[in-house]
C-alpha positions, 0 to 999 in steps of 0.5 A: 692895695686899697682894693685889697684892704677893702676886701679884708675889711669886708671879710672881717666884718662878715666874720664878725656878724655871725659871732655877734649874733651868737653872742646875743643869742647866748646872752638872751638864753642866759637872761631868759633862764635866770628871769622869772617869766610870767604869763597872765592868761593861759586857757589850758583848763578849758581846753583840758575840760573839753578834751582831757590829756596829761599835761606831762606829755607833749601836746596835751593842749594846743599850746601848753604842756610841761615839756614845752613850758620848761623849754619856754622858761615859763615860771608862772602861768595864770590858768584862766578859769574861763566861764563862757558867756552862755552860762550867764544866760543858762545858769551854772556859772559858779559851778563851772568855775568850781569845776575848773578850779578843781581841774587845776588843783588835780593837774597840780597835784598830779605833777607835784615834782614840776608844778606847785600851786601859788597865790602870791609874789613870794610863792612865785619867787620861791617856785623859781628858786625850787625849779618848779612852775608856779600855777596861779588862777584868774577867773575870766568873766565876772558873771562867774560870781553870780552877783555874790560877794560871798562867792567872790571871797570863796573863790579867793580862798580857793586860790583865785588871784584875779578876776576879769570883770566881764567876758564878751557879755555885759553882766549885771554890773559891768559893761563889756567890750562885746562880741567884737568878732561877730558880723552883727556886732553893735557896741550899743548893745553892750552899753547897759550900765555905762561902765560899772553899776553901784554893785560893780563898784562894790565888787571892785572895792571888795577885790581890793580888800581881799587882794584880788587883782582887777582885770580890765581885759574884755571890758568897755571903755566906760568900764575901764574909766569907772574901774580906774576911778573906783579901785584903791589898788592898781589894776591891769589888763591880763591879755590885751594889746594896743589899739593904736597898732590894731584897732579892735575894741578889745585892745587898749587906747594909748590914753588907757595904757597911760592911765593904767600905768600911772596908777601902777598897773600893767598891760599884758600883751595878747599874742593872737594874730587878730589882736596884733595885726590889722591885716589879719582883722580885715581878712577875717572880717571879710571871710566872716561876712560870707557866713552871715546867713548861716550865722543868723539862722543858728542864732534864730534856731537855737535862741532858746539854748545858749550853750548849743547856740554858741557851740554851733556858732563856734563850729561855723566859724572854725571852718574859716581860714586862720590868718596868722601874723608874724611873731615880731608884731608881738614885740611891736606891741610890747615896744609901743607900751614902753614908748607910751607909758614906760618900760615898767608898764608891760608884760605877757598875757598870751591867751594861749589855748584861748586863741586859734591864730598864734603868730608864726614863730610864736606858736606855743609856750616853748617859743617865749625865749624868742621875745627875749632875744628880739627885745635885746636885739632892739637894744633894750637893757637886761633890766627892761627885758626882765621887767617885760618877762615878769618883774613888772607884773610882780611889782604890780601884784606886790602893790595889790597885796600891799593895798589889801594888807592896808585894808585888813581892818575893813569889814567884808562888804555886804553889798547886794545887787538890787534888781533893776539897778544900774 
C-alpha cells in the first residue's frame, strides 16, 4: 500500500511539472506582450550603411529587422549613431553622424505603418498604445560633435537623445576605457585628461540642459567619477555589464553600479558573450595572441590611413573563432545589478549588430522574451520584470527630461575647447 501511494504521488508530481511550466510560459508571454520593452543600443544603422537592406524583410541585418522585432515584443530600440574612432583621426565625424541620422529617418519613413520616430517617454508610451515600434537615436562616440556645443545642440534637435561620451578612443575632452580587446592594449595610453576636461564638464552640463542623456559606456573609471560629480541629471550606461562577473574595462564595478543607481540612473546590460563570460574572454585573448605579428604589421603599414588600418585590423580578427556563452549568463548579470543596487537599476542594452558573439539562445531581437521567462522562473515579480524590460529606463529618462525642464531658463553654453587644455 505504501509503495502504491508513493508511486501515485510521483505520477501526480510528474504530471504537475509540465503543467506548471506551461503556466509560467503563458504568464511570461502575457507579461512580455503587455510590457514596454526598451533596448538602448542596437547598431542597425551602421550595419545598414555597410550593407543596405530593407528592414521590413527578415535578415536585413544580422540581429534586427521588423519581423524579428515584433516577435521579440520590442517597443523602443535606440538606434546607435555609431561613429568609428577612425573619424576622430581622419576627420568627418559629424558628417558621418549626420549621414546615419538621415539613414534612420529614411528607414522610419519607409515603414510608417510599423515604425515611428520618438524622442520622449510620452512618445514611447504612445507608440506602445498604437502598436508601433518607437525608434530613438543615441550617438556613440563623443568625437561626433567635433568639440562643438553647437553641433551637440543640433544633434539634439534632429532627435538624438543620448550621447556616449567616448567610444574606444579618448577624445579631446574625455578619457575612454580604450581598445581593451586588442593585444597591445595599455590603459595608460588612454589616460589623457584623467577623466573629463573642463570642456568635457561643459559638455555634460549642456547635455543636462537640453535633455540629452549622458551615457558612460566606453568611458574610463575616472571619467565615470567626473561625470557622476558633474551631471545635474541621472546618467546611465547604455550597453555595459558587470565587472564582478566578467572582468573587462568596459564593464562596471559594483561601486559604479551603486553610484549610478543612487543618482537615479540605470545600467543596461550588454549581451555580448565577451561581456558576460570570462571563459569567452580568456579564449578570445589566447587566439588573438596568435595574430600579433600580422596585427602589428597592419598598424605599421597603414599608420597614415586610420580608416584602412581599422578595417584591415577588423578583417584580421574576423578570421578568429567566435566563442559564445549561454544566454542565461545575461540574466546572471541582470540579477547581479538587482542584488547590488536594487531592482530599479537595470535594463537591456543588447549591442545587437555591434557584436558578433551573441550568446546561444539570444541570437537576435526575436529572442528577448526568453529573458522575461527566465526572470519569472527565478522568482522575480511581474513588477520587477516590467522594470527590467523598460520601466526602469523610462523612469530614468523621465527624470532627465524633468531636469532639463528645470534648466529651461539657463542660456546655452558658449564654452569652447581651448587648444592644449586638459
